[in-house]
KOLGUNU-918531 format. One line per 4 residues: number of its first residue (from 1); for each residue x negated, y negated, z negated of C-alpha. Coordinates in Angstrom, 3 decimals. Layout:
NUM> X/Y/Z | ...
This chain:
1> 0.000/0.000/0.000 | -1.442/-3.365/0.983 | -1.881/-6.020/-1.663 | -1.638/-9.792/-1.439
5> -5.043/-11.260/-0.580 | -6.532/-13.777/-3.009 | -7.076/-16.179/-0.113 | -3.335/-16.543/0.499
9> -2.713/-20.216/1.294 | -0.206/-21.762/-1.121 | 1.009/-24.384/1.378 | 2.637/-22.001/3.854
13> 6.310/-21.205/4.264 | 7.631/-17.737/5.068 | 7.602/-16.793/8.737 | 10.682/-18.054/10.565
17> 13.138/-15.304/11.519 | 15.598/-15.589/14.406 | 18.587/-13.317/14.880 | 21.246/-14.811/17.174
21> 21.088/-13.714/20.829 | 22.067/-16.531/23.243 | 25.008/-15.960/25.589 | 24.486/-15.756/29.338
25> 23.810/-19.181/30.848 | 23.518/-20.899/27.488 | 20.799/-23.604/27.237 | 18.241/-22.308/24.755
29> 15.599/-23.860/22.525 | 12.635/-22.149/20.874 | 11.149/-23.269/17.569 | 7.656/-22.917/16.144
33> 7.743/-23.979/12.477 | 4.403/-24.602/10.775 | 3.461/-25.800/7.324 | 5.236/-25.769/4.004
37> 8.790/-24.798/3.000 | 9.852/-28.455/3.249 | 9.031/-28.357/6.970 | 10.922/-25.067/7.297
41> 14.033/-26.785/5.909 | 13.603/-29.543/8.526 | 13.452/-26.845/11.228 | 16.649/-25.277/9.890
45> 18.446/-28.621/10.005 | 17.327/-29.329/13.571 | 18.409/-25.897/14.785 | 21.716/-26.144/12.914
49> 22.503/-29.401/14.722 | 21.483/-27.922/18.075 | 23.509/-24.758/17.469 | 26.574/-26.878/16.700
53> 26.082/-28.645/20.059 | 26.128/-25.372/21.943 | 22.436/-24.558/22.256 | 21.153/-21.044/21.798
57> 18.023/-20.228/19.820 | 15.342/-18.213/21.551 | 12.965/-16.026/19.514 | 10.302/-16.146/22.234
61> 8.756/-18.576/24.717 | 10.017/-16.882/27.871 | 13.669/-17.109/26.883 | 13.578/-20.818/25.975
65> 14.338/-23.789/28.206 | 12.121/-25.881/25.918 | 10.194/-25.371/22.682 | 10.094/-27.549/19.564
69> 6.859/-27.355/17.565 | 7.317/-28.573/13.974 | 3.783/-29.477/12.908 | 1.804/-29.762/9.677
73> -0.737/-32.517/8.994 | -1.634/-31.835/5.361 | -5.254/-30.801/6.025 | -7.578/-31.126/8.995
77> -7.431/-27.335/9.356 | -3.619/-27.579/9.446 | -3.857/-30.268/12.123 | -6.083/-28.003/14.198
81> -3.584/-25.170/13.735 | -0.782/-27.472/14.908 | -2.702/-28.545/18.012 | -3.411/-24.891/18.790
85> 0.301/-24.044/18.444 | 1.246/-26.918/20.759 | -1.297/-25.716/23.309 | 0.026/-22.167/23.128
89> 3.614/-23.368/23.598 | 2.569/-25.456/26.605 | 0.728/-22.510/28.138 | 3.577/-20.056/27.527
93> 6.552/-22.308/28.209 | 5.392/-25.680/29.532 | 8.191/-27.822/28.062 | 7.284/-28.836/24.524
97> 8.724/-31.352/22.044 | 6.603/-32.089/18.981 | 7.922/-33.144/15.583 | 6.887/-32.927/11.925
101> 4.148/-34.449/9.810 | 1.519/-34.568/12.554 | 4.084/-36.408/14.680 | 3.296/-39.462/12.546
105> 0.107/-39.653/14.658 | 1.484/-39.458/18.223 | -1.759/-40.597/19.865 | -3.616/-37.774/18.131
109> -1.227/-35.279/19.719 | -0.953/-36.812/23.192 | -4.712/-37.287/23.308 | -5.118/-33.515/23.057
113> -1.930/-32.549/24.898 | -0.735/-35.331/27.225 | 1.898/-33.079/28.832 | 4.178/-32.817/25.783
117> 7.662/-34.157/26.526 | 8.077/-36.160/23.318 | 6.555/-36.707/19.868 | 8.632/-37.546/16.787
121> 7.654/-37.890/13.150 | 8.758/-35.972/10.052 | 12.510/-35.652/9.352 | 13.396/-37.755/12.434
125> 16.290/-35.483/13.323 | 18.112/-37.855/15.673 | 14.977/-38.534/17.734 | 14.358/-34.791/18.083
129> 17.914/-34.252/19.275 | 17.588/-37.121/21.764 | 14.409/-35.543/23.147 | 16.124/-32.149/23.477
133> 19.150/-33.684/25.219 | 16.835/-35.365/27.722 | 14.781/-32.237/28.384 | 17.636/-29.693/28.288
137> 21.114/-31.224/28.629 | 23.746/-29.462/26.511 | 26.245/-27.236/28.289 | 28.554/-25.880/25.607
141> 31.287/-23.333/26.106 | 34.226/-24.953/24.248 | 35.725/-21.556/23.423 | 32.529/-20.150/21.891
145> 29.973/-22.769/20.940 | 31.741/-25.782/19.482 | 32.466/-24.272/16.100 | 31.664/-25.849/12.747
149> 27.960/-25.334/12.045 | 27.436/-22.763/9.302 | 23.739/-23.516/9.149 | 20.811/-21.818/10.857
153> 18.579/-20.051/8.351 | 14.947/-19.240/9.115 | 14.581/-17.128/5.978 | 16.243/-13.819/5.027
157> 19.923/-14.129/4.123 | 19.424/-13.502/0.416 | 17.230/-16.515/-0.381 | 17.049/-20.076/0.830
161> 15.034/-23.239/0.273 | 16.966/-26.191/-1.128 | 15.234/-29.513/-0.451 | 16.335/-32.159/-2.944
165> 14.215/-35.157/-1.909 | 11.715/-36.514/0.578 | 8.488/-38.420/0.077 | 6.300/-39.128/-2.927
169> 5.345/-42.150/-5.053 | 1.934/-40.826/-6.145 | -1.319/-42.201/-4.769 | -3.564/-39.129/-4.916
173> -6.704/-39.965/-2.960 | -6.894/-36.637/-1.150 | -3.287/-36.712/0.097 | -1.597/-38.576/2.959
177> 1.923/-37.255/2.370 | 3.295/-40.708/1.335 | 1.909/-42.131/4.593 | 3.562/-39.381/6.641
181> 6.823/-38.863/4.758 | 7.233/-42.138/2.885 | 8.059/-42.892/-0.728 | 10.398/-40.806/-2.873
185> 13.940/-40.677/-1.514 | 16.240/-38.354/-3.461 | 19.324/-36.747/-1.941 | 22.610/-37.441/-3.744
189> 23.301/-34.784/-6.365 | 26.748/-34.089/-4.891 | 25.191/-33.331/-1.495 | 22.594/-31.021/-3.018
193> 25.215/-29.143/-5.031 | 27.576/-28.878/-2.073 | 24.808/-27.331/0.008 | 23.847/-24.994/-2.829
197> 27.454/-23.877/-3.300 | 27.812/-23.090/0.412 | 24.578/-21.095/0.351 | 25.680/-19.033/-2.640
201> 29.110/-18.477/-1.075 | 27.379/-17.190/2.083 | 25.457/-14.549/0.104 | 22.257/-16.318/-0.977
205> 21.048/-14.786/-4.247 | 18.069/-17.076/-4.855 | 17.718/-20.852/-4.424 | 14.165/-22.171/-4.155
209> 14.236/-25.845/-5.145 | 11.619/-27.841/-3.247 | 10.522/-31.438/-2.727 | 7.243/-33.310/-2.859
213> 7.797/-34.135/-6.550 | 10.695/-32.159/-7.979 | 10.536/-33.478/-11.547 | 10.818/-37.074/-10.217
217> 14.123/-36.276/-8.511 | 16.579/-39.160/-8.846 | 14.155/-41.588/-10.493 | 14.319/-43.713/-7.330
221> 18.001/-44.496/-8.014 | 18.246/-47.992/-9.525 | 21.629/-47.583/-11.233 | 21.357/-43.996/-12.403
225> 23.268/-42.840/-15.458 | 20.454/-40.695/-16.854 | 16.732/-41.209/-17.063 | 15.758/-37.868/-15.495
229> 18.463/-36.572/-13.111 | 16.536/-33.351/-12.411 | 17.755/-32.046/-15.787 | 21.462/-32.217/-14.978
233> 20.831/-31.018/-11.418 | 19.022/-27.948/-12.772 | 21.914/-27.236/-15.164 | 24.471/-27.561/-12.378
237> 22.482/-25.344/-10.015 | 22.044/-22.766/-12.753 | 25.812/-22.577/-13.182 | 26.252/-21.250/-9.629
241> 25.146/-17.741/-10.569 | 22.105/-17.402/-8.291 | 18.457/-17.292/-9.246 | 17.112/-20.878/-9.281
245> 13.350/-21.260/-8.830 | 11.642/-24.635/-9.342 | 8.723/-25.582/-7.081 | 6.358/-28.602/-7.049
249> 7.168/-29.743/-10.572 | 4.829/-32.582/-11.510 | 3.843/-32.227/-15.202 | 5.729/-35.199/-16.635
253> 6.574/-35.047/-20.373 | 10.286/-34.461/-19.611 | 9.411/-31.068/-18.107 | 9.690/-29.904/-21.733
257> 13.447/-30.458/-21.364 | 13.598/-28.124/-18.364 | 12.020/-25.215/-20.191 | 14.963/-24.560/-22.595
261> 17.154/-24.084/-19.492 | 14.741/-21.314/-18.512 | 14.863/-19.754/-21.968 | 18.676/-19.796/-21.761
265> 18.679/-18.040/-18.371 | 20.155/-20.911/-16.331 | 16.931/-21.383/-14.352 | 14.263/-18.785/-13.652
269> 11.384/-18.951/-16.174 | 8.983/-20.106/-13.459 | 7.160/-23.415/-13.068 | 5.125/-24.287/-9.986
273> 2.966/-27.217/-11.138 | 0.101/-28.770/-9.109 | -2.627/-29.303/-11.719 | -5.381/-29.644/-9.033
277> -8.332/-29.708/-11.492 | -9.206/-29.815/-15.176 | -12.226/-32.111/-15.593 | -11.162/-35.673/-16.454
281> -13.764/-37.294/-14.189 | -12.706/-35.202/-11.208 | -9.050/-35.992/-11.890 | -9.842/-39.706/-12.077
285> -11.580/-39.555/-8.694 | -8.476/-37.817/-7.381 | -6.291/-40.570/-8.909 | -4.501/-37.887/-10.917
289> -3.597/-37.987/-14.639 | -6.831/-37.165/-16.478 | -5.534/-35.370/-19.568 | -6.344/-31.687/-19.098
293> -6.610/-31.057/-22.847 | -3.123/-32.476/-23.361 | -1.949/-30.280/-20.505 | -3.074/-27.239/-22.484
297> -0.896/-28.476/-25.355 | 2.038/-28.777/-22.965 | 1.472/-25.250/-21.661 | 1.436/-23.959/-25.245
301> 4.689/-25.816/-25.944 | 6.360/-24.382/-22.830 | 5.321/-20.868/-23.797 | 6.526/-21.391/-27.349
305> 9.978/-22.394/-26.054 | 10.092/-19.699/-23.354 | 7.610/-16.845/-23.941 | 8.481/-15.229/-20.589
309> 7.657/-18.316/-18.543 | 5.489/-17.806/-15.441 | 3.146/-20.671/-14.550 | 1.911/-21.178/-11.012
313> -0.472/-23.879/-9.859 | -2.826/-24.961/-7.105 | -6.344/-26.325/-7.437 | -8.987/-28.007/-5.293
317> -12.636/-27.008/-5.579 | -15.533/-28.900/-4.045 | -13.870/-32.309/-4.364 | -16.308/-35.171/-3.620
321> -18.594/-35.723/-6.593 | -17.678/-32.433/-8.290 | -20.719/-31.335/-10.274 | -21.508/-27.844/-11.492
325> -20.590/-29.009/-14.984 | -17.201/-30.266/-13.792 | -16.521/-27.022/-11.970 | -17.503/-24.989/-15.022
329> -15.030/-27.064/-17.049 | -12.344/-25.963/-14.590 | -13.310/-22.301/-15.030 | -13.280/-22.668/-18.822
333> -9.883/-24.393/-18.659 | -8.549/-21.566/-16.513 | -9.713/-19.033/-19.089 | -7.874/-20.928/-21.805
337> -4.728/-21.747/-19.789 | -4.268/-18.166/-18.527 | -2.053/-19.206/-15.608 | -0.066/-16.388/-14.049
341> -0.223/-17.390/-10.368 | -2.964/-19.472/-8.798 | -3.701/-20.843/-5.323 | -6.878/-22.677/-4.404
345> -8.072/-24.945/-1.595 | -11.588/-25.863/-0.678 | -11.583/-29.646/-0.311 | -11.278/-30.936/3.243
349> -11.443/-34.467/4.561 | -8.125/-35.562/6.024 | -7.979/-38.477/8.414 | -6.540/-41.436/6.511
353> -7.181/-40.088/3.004 | -9.032/-42.387/0.604 | -11.129/-39.496/-0.702 | -13.054/-39.447/2.581
357> -14.931/-42.566/1.481 | -16.015/-41.145/-1.882 | -19.751/-40.495/-2.357 | -21.460/-37.160/-2.991
361> -19.480/-34.805/-0.799 | -20.081/-31.183/-1.737 | -21.871/-28.985/0.859 | -19.738/-26.334/2.550
365> -21.754/-23.438/1.154 | -21.333/-24.773/-2.402 | -17.567/-25.163/-1.909 | -17.358/-21.578/-0.688
369> -19.410/-20.282/-3.623 | -17.233/-22.160/-6.118 | -14.047/-20.969/-4.425 | -15.288/-17.382/-4.702
373> -16.030/-17.801/-8.404 | -12.708/-19.516/-9.035 | -10.717/-16.781/-7.307 | -12.678/-14.096/-9.138
377> -11.618/-15.712/-12.413 | -7.996/-16.091/-11.243 | -7.892/-12.492/-10.033 | -9.164/-11.152/-13.368
381> -6.505/-13.133/-15.239 | -3.792/-11.931/-12.855 | -4.898/-8.308/-13.159 | -4.842/-8.417/-16.964
385> -1.452/-10.126/-17.090 | 0.095/-7.623/-14.694 | -1.413/-4.670/-16.576 | 0.410/-5.911/-19.694
389> 3.724/-5.521/-17.847 | 3.381/-1.753/-17.408 | 6.219/-0.093/-19.302 | 8.448/-3.168/-19.232
393> 11.897/-3.215/-17.667 | 12.780/-6.158/-15.433 | 15.166/-7.288/-12.738 | 13.839/-7.515/-9.189
397> 15.293/-8.788/-5.924 | 14.774/-6.586/-2.859 | 13.192/-8.368/0.123 | 12.652/-5.413/2.453
401> 13.045/-1.633/2.757 | 10.757/-0.067/5.363 | 11.265/3.023/7.513 | 9.636/5.207/4.851
405> 12.097/4.035/2.211 | 9.582/1.873/0.305 | 11.255/-1.224/-1.120 | 9.324/-4.493/-1.330
409> 10.742/-6.519/-4.203 | 10.005/-9.586/-6.285 | 10.364/-10.125/-10.006 | 11.518/-13.416/-11.494
413> 7.813/-14.280/-11.673 | 7.296/-14.093/-7.898 | 8.164/-16.627/-5.207 | 8.480/-15.358/-1.610
417> 5.199/-14.802/0.244 | 3.007/-16.893/-2.079 | 3.077/-14.611/-5.127 | 2.909/-10.871/-5.644
421> 5.408/-8.084/-5.024 | 6.810/-5.110/-6.867 | 7.064/-1.932/-4.808 | 9.521/0.917/-5.386
425> 8.050/4.022/-3.743 | 10.910/6.463/-4.288 | 14.557/6.634/-5.211 | 15.550/3.745/-2.956
429> 18.437/5.572/-1.303 | 21.547/3.412/-1.310 | 19.650/0.179/-2.029 | 20.000/-2.812/0.281
433> 18.021/-5.968/1.027 | 19.113/-8.842/-1.198 | 20.268/-6.580/-4.022 | 19.060/-7.248/-7.577
437> 18.207/-4.075/-9.488 | 16.493/-3.144/-12.751 | 13.157/-1.311/-12.657 | 10.567/-0.048/-15.087
441> 6.991/-0.985/-14.213 | 4.714/2.048/-14.094 | 1.621/0.724/-12.284 | -0.198/-2.590/-11.819
445> -2.843/-3.903/-9.436 | -4.629/-7.225/-9.046 | -1.601/-9.050/-7.636 | 1.218/-6.516/-7.307
449> 3.278/-4.113/-9.398 | 4.852/-0.714/-8.754 | 7.933/0.541/-10.502 | 10.811/2.966/-10.520
453> 14.491/2.157/-10.417 | 16.369/2.490/-13.715
């Protein structure tokens, strides 16, 4: 059985899945969706609008009249990946519309690929639709196509991402997200809940709450009734009966008020928090809060309120000016924090980021060596934590059952594709994808668990 590699990138969304076959003669659009889950939600919204206008969705280049490439611009390596995807779409199809984060730099795209039909920026849905209409005019069948849009999902039916806001108010020096996606703009709570209710009614068993800064949700509203609207939103989502998983939760003090909801079972006991580093000098150069010791106190408080809580985070190694002493502080902090799930980037310059101008950039070979040491530490912690779960009973959600009858599942501690899995090797007869069942863990690896159905 394969295990999740320690190099798994924490910024990637699950692979888009297409199911609807277009009718004969129907104008069809293909979609390549790159980047994070927030971009995947944008892709779903674009395709939902197009489907409601009578377009079909093609799962391959050859069956599409045009292809939309939803790009990522978070890192220079992600930009290169986006340019490569655009080039592939041009070579395989020839009619390409570009959108997404990298679309905020249209000259960068057209300089490499001048034959693209149009370039639009992130969450510019109307401009994307205009470009599609121009390239492939709609030709709906009024008896078949013009039905109320039920929503196109690019994830399996049993879980869905729920984006609650756009943009970010932070000024981290290594990040250009505010330049690409703007400042924090929160969706109205009624709209979020209405979408969540429809998803649960359609069979979604797990809602993955995402944004650029989830714990800041609603703080951009001038006349709000409560100081931190994320708290009431979490309570309302938890009342819908599905698993609710919180991603990208910035470690503000009011996160302490979210944790009791996890202890009470309203929200999954899972926090995805971007700590980024632990040495105060490194954090200051990042323009991040430089209080790693106080963060350890917060982690202890969260665990005291909810002993079953799973903590996930991402870190950057090799940030400009990072000394061996600073990196060792990070390793020591990791040993003390004992985080359950960890992702790690090697620092990269990103065009437009203020960190590019910092002195003392770390050589590539040193970044690689530190990344290796960091992941070795994270892997050892993960292995020990998972070994402690052997013999425990827990609920799991089934993501897949292969031809050999092996079920790939996730516990409440595992987000799709970025965390580990629990595998059931036998006794899966009668089980179905999306079902939640109880298992007893009988084996543990570095990142994954194995269990038997109770």
